[in-house]
C-alpha positions as CSV (number, residue, x, y, z in Angstrom):
1,M,210.7,125.7,72.0
2,R,211.3,129.2,73.4
3,A,214.0,131.3,71.9
4,R,215.1,134.7,72.9
5,N,217.0,137.3,70.9
6,E,217.7,141.0,71.0
7,H,214.4,141.8,69.2
8,R,211.7,139.8,71.1
9,A,210.8,136.5,72.7
10,F,209.9,133.8,70.1
11,D,207.3,131.2,71.1
12,I,206.7,128.4,68.7
13,P,203.0,127.2,69.0
14,A,202.8,123.9,70.7
15,D,201.5,122.1,67.6
16,L,204.7,123.2,65.7
17,D,207.2,122.7,68.6
18,F,210.3,120.6,67.8
19,D,213.8,119.9,69.1
20,A,215.9,122.4,67.1
21,S,219.2,120.8,68.4
22,T,218.2,117.3,67.2
23,A,216.9,118.7,63.9
24,A,220.1,120.6,63.2
25,A,222.2,117.4,63.8
26,L,219.9,115.3,61.6
27,L,219.9,117.8,58.8
28,A,223.6,118.4,58.8
29,D,224.1,114.6,58.6
30,F,221.5,114.5,55.7
31,I,223.5,117.1,53.8
32,R,226.8,115.3,54.4
33,R,225.5,111.9,53.4
34,E,223.5,112.9,50.4
35,I,226.2,115.1,48.9
36,R,228.8,112.3,49.3
37,K,226.3,109.7,47.9
38,A,226.0,111.9,44.8
39,G,229.8,111.9,44.4
40,F,230.4,115.5,45.6
41,S,232.2,117.0,48.5
42,R,231.0,120.6,48.2
43,A,227.7,122.5,48.3
44,V,226.6,125.6,46.4
45,L,223.5,127.6,47.3
46,G,221.9,131.0,46.7
47,L,222.1,133.3,49.7
48,S,219.3,135.8,49.6
49,G,219.7,137.5,53.0
50,G,216.6,135.8,54.3
51,V,216.2,133.2,57.1
52,D,215.8,130.1,54.9
53,S,219.0,130.5,52.9
54,A,220.8,131.6,56.1
55,A,219.8,128.5,58.0
56,T,220.6,126.3,55.0
57,A,224.1,127.8,54.7
58,A,224.7,127.3,58.4
59,L,223.7,123.7,58.1
60,A,225.9,123.2,55.1
61,V,228.9,124.6,57.0
62,R,228.2,122.2,59.9
63,A,228.0,119.3,57.5
64,L,230.9,120.1,55.1
65,G,233.1,122.8,56.6
66,A,233.1,126.5,55.5
67,G,235.7,125.9,52.8
68,N,233.4,123.4,51.0
69,V,230.4,125.8,50.9
70,V,229.9,128.4,48.1
71,C,227.3,131.0,48.8
72,C,226.1,132.9,45.8
73,L,224.7,136.5,46.0
74,L,222.6,137.1,42.9
75,P,221.0,140.5,43.1
76,Y,218.9,142.3,40.5
77,R,219.0,146.1,40.2
78,T,215.7,146.5,42.2
79,S,216.8,144.0,44.9
80,S,216.7,145.4,48.4
81,P,220.1,146.7,49.6
82,D,219.3,145.3,53.0
83,S,219.0,141.8,51.5
84,L,222.4,142.0,50.0
85,S,223.9,143.4,53.2
86,D,222.4,140.6,55.3
87,A,223.7,138.0,52.8
88,R,227.2,139.5,53.1
89,L,226.8,139.4,56.9
90,M,226.1,135.7,56.8
91,V,229.1,135.0,54.6
92,R,231.3,136.8,57.2
93,I,229.7,135.0,60.1
94,L,230.0,131.5,58.5
95,G,233.4,132.1,56.8
96,T,232.2,130.5,53.5
97,R,233.4,131.2,50.0
98,S,231.1,133.6,48.1
99,V,230.3,134.7,44.6
100,R,228.5,137.9,43.7
101,L,227.0,138.0,40.3
102,A,224.3,140.5,39.4
103,I,221.5,139.1,37.1
104,T,220.5,142.5,35.9
105,P,222.1,142.3,32.4
106,M,220.5,138.9,31.6
107,I,217.0,139.9,32.8
108,D,217.0,143.3,31.2
109,A,218.3,141.9,27.9
110,Y,215.5,139.3,27.8
111,F,212.7,141.8,28.5
112,E,214.1,144.7,26.4
113,R,211.4,144.2,23.8
114,Q,208.7,143.1,26.3
115,R,208.4,146.3,28.4
116,R,204.8,145.4,29.4
117,A,205.7,142.1,30.9
118,S,204.0,141.6,34.3
119,A,205.9,141.7,37.6
120,L,205.1,138.0,38.0
121,R,206.7,137.1,34.7
122,R,209.8,139.1,35.5
123,G,210.0,137.6,39.0
124,N,209.7,134.0,37.7
125,K,212.4,134.8,35.1
126,M,214.7,136.2,37.8
127,A,214.2,133.0,39.9
128,R,215.1,130.8,37.0
129,E,218.0,132.9,36.0
130,R,219.4,132.6,39.5
131,M,219.1,128.9,39.4
132,A,220.7,128.7,36.0
133,V,223.7,130.5,37.5
134,L,223.8,128.2,40.5
135,Y,223.8,125.1,38.3
136,D,226.6,126.6,36.1
137,L,228.6,127.3,39.3
138,S,227.8,123.8,40.4
139,A,229.6,122.5,37.3
140,R,232.5,124.8,37.8
141,E,232.9,124.1,41.5
142,R,232.0,120.4,41.4
143,A,229.4,121.2,44.0
144,L,225.8,120.0,44.5
145,V,223.1,122.7,44.5
146,V,221.3,122.8,47.9
147,G,217.8,124.1,48.0
148,T,216.3,126.5,50.6
149,S,212.5,126.1,50.2
150,N,210.6,125.3,53.4
151,K,207.6,123.1,53.9
152,S,205.2,126.0,54.0
153,E,206.4,127.3,50.6
154,L,206.3,123.8,49.1
155,L,202.7,123.1,50.2
156,L,201.5,126.5,49.0
157,G,203.3,126.3,45.7
158,Y,205.0,129.5,46.8
159,G,208.0,129.1,44.5
160,T,209.0,129.1,40.9
161,I,209.2,125.7,39.2
162,F,212.7,125.2,37.8
163,G,213.6,128.4,39.7
164,D,214.1,128.4,43.4
165,L,212.3,125.1,43.7
166,A,215.1,123.4,41.7
167,C,217.9,121.7,43.6
168,G,219.9,118.5,44.2
169,I,218.8,118.2,47.8
170,N,216.6,120.2,50.1
171,P,217.3,120.0,53.9
172,L,214.5,122.4,55.0
173,G,211.6,120.9,52.9
174,D,210.0,119.2,55.9
175,L,210.1,122.2,58.3
176,Y,207.5,124.9,58.3
177,K,208.6,128.5,58.1
178,T,207.9,129.0,61.8
179,Q,210.1,126.0,62.6
180,V,212.9,127.3,60.3
181,R,213.0,130.5,62.3
182,G,213.5,128.4,65.5
183,L,216.2,126.4,63.8
184,A,217.9,129.5,62.5
185,L,218.1,131.0,66.0
186,H,219.6,127.7,67.3
187,L,222.2,127.9,64.5
188,G,223.2,131.4,65.5
189,V,221.6,133.4,62.6
190,P,221.2,137.0,63.8
191,G,217.7,137.9,65.1
192,H,217.1,140.7,62.6
193,I,217.5,138.2,59.7
194,V,215.3,135.5,61.5
195,F,212.4,137.9,62.0
196,K,212.7,140.2,59.0
197,T,209.6,140.4,56.7
198,A,209.7,137.3,54.5
199,T,210.0,138.2,50.9
200,A,211.2,136.6,47.6
201,D,212.5,140.1,46.7
202,L,211.3,139.7,43.2
203,W,209.8,143.2,43.0
204,P,209.8,146.2,45.4
205,G,207.4,146.0,48.3
206,Q,206.6,142.3,47.8
207,S,206.2,140.1,50.9
208,D,205.2,136.5,51.4
209,E,202.5,137.0,54.0
210,Q,200.9,139.8,51.9
211,D,200.7,137.4,48.9
212,I,199.5,134.5,51.1
213,G,197.0,136.6,53.0
214,A,197.9,135.6,56.5
215,P,200.9,135.5,58.9
216,Y,203.1,132.5,58.5
217,V,202.5,131.3,62.1
218,E,198.8,131.0,61.4
219,V,199.3,129.5,58.0
220,D,201.7,127.0,59.4
221,R,199.3,125.9,62.1
222,L,196.6,125.4,59.6
223,L,198.9,123.5,57.2
224,H,200.1,121.3,60.0
225,L,196.5,120.5,60.9
226,L,195.4,119.8,57.3
227,V,198.5,117.9,56.1
228,D,200.2,116.3,59.1
229,R,197.1,115.6,61.2
230,R,194.8,115.1,58.1
231,A,192.0,117.1,59.6
232,S,188.9,117.9,57.6
233,H,187.9,121.4,56.6
234,Q,185.1,121.3,59.3
235,E,187.5,120.2,62.0
236,A,189.9,123.1,61.1
237,I,187.0,125.6,61.2
238,A,185.8,124.1,64.5
239,L,189.2,124.8,65.9
240,G,189.0,128.5,65.1
241,F,190.3,128.9,61.6
242,A,188.1,131.1,59.4
243,R,186.3,129.3,56.6
244,P,187.6,131.6,53.8
245,M,191.2,131.0,55.0
246,V,190.7,127.2,55.1
247,R,189.3,127.3,51.5
248,R,192.0,129.6,50.2
249,I,194.9,127.5,51.7
250,T,193.3,124.2,50.5
251,R,192.9,125.6,47.0
252,R,196.6,126.6,46.9
253,I,197.7,123.2,48.1
254,S,195.7,121.5,45.4
255,A,196.5,123.9,42.6
256,S,200.3,123.6,43.2
257,Q,200.5,119.8,43.2
258,F,202.3,119.9,39.8
259,K,205.2,121.8,41.4
260,R,205.8,119.0,43.9
261,R,206.2,116.1,41.5
262,T,208.6,115.2,38.7
263,P,207.3,115.7,35.2
264,L,204.7,113.0,34.5
265,I,205.8,110.6,31.8
266,A,203.3,109.0,29.5
267,K,203.5,105.2,30.1
268,V,204.1,103.1,26.9
269,S,206.6,100.5,28.1
270,P,206.6,97.8,30.9
271,R,208.8,99.9,33.1
272,T,208.6,103.7,33.2
273,V,210.8,106.1,35.1
274,G,208.9,107.6,38.0
275,I,206.0,105.0,37.8
276,D,207.4,101.4,37.8
277,F,211.1,102.2,38.0
278,L,211.5,103.7,41.4
279,Y,214.9,102.6,42.5
280,P,217.0,105.1,44.5
281,R,219.8,106.8,42.7
282,D,222.5,104.5,44.1
283,W,220.9,101.5,42.5
284,G,223.4,99.1,41.1
285,R,226.3,100.3,43.4
């Protein structure tokens, strides 16, 4: 796939290439079907100003119509003004309903007597506070929470359990970050949002690629090789990936497995939820 915008040409590596038009149609249909199957007709999601949430919102609008999508802007006092501005821009472009609710009072009240709390603790608390707000709005609006995490983040454990990783459905979870950028361009997301520095915006100056230690396009190529093609470490190294990077990425995949599964239930009966009882949610209908 080759996409052009006002900033630069965007070439997706051959091993990550995909049909963005077909993907958009499939994912919009997935959102429509799964939300209706759950008994809802609306979607609610957090709109951060980044490419993942922008693409998710655009897909939800395709699936349900702008009037049935609620985009939530949930800034903290240190959040980037540009993030909030880009989120507002997406609301205007898509024509969705929106809610702005600052999480500053809740976070500051919680840490008032814990002034030495680390940036990581504060960031995780912010992510979980935002999700608590989304689920409350879900009840108010009778809308299903739609997640925005991509495959790169899920495999690396780059997300907060019961925070941004929580959702009712996740349309982007099988697309790598690089692919989400291509999808977003196809969906009409402005180029400066698609190619902005990826960040969870949990503290000033934080960026995904700095935390991960490599550009997403290289990480995604390695993840595709290790996960989708089931290549060995030695095969990845032979194809040009540095041994330290292969080891680092593999450790992250392994260490974050607990984030990709439902809580493990101790088995004491003949049929246990998540082990023997694996029926889909529409069982019995």
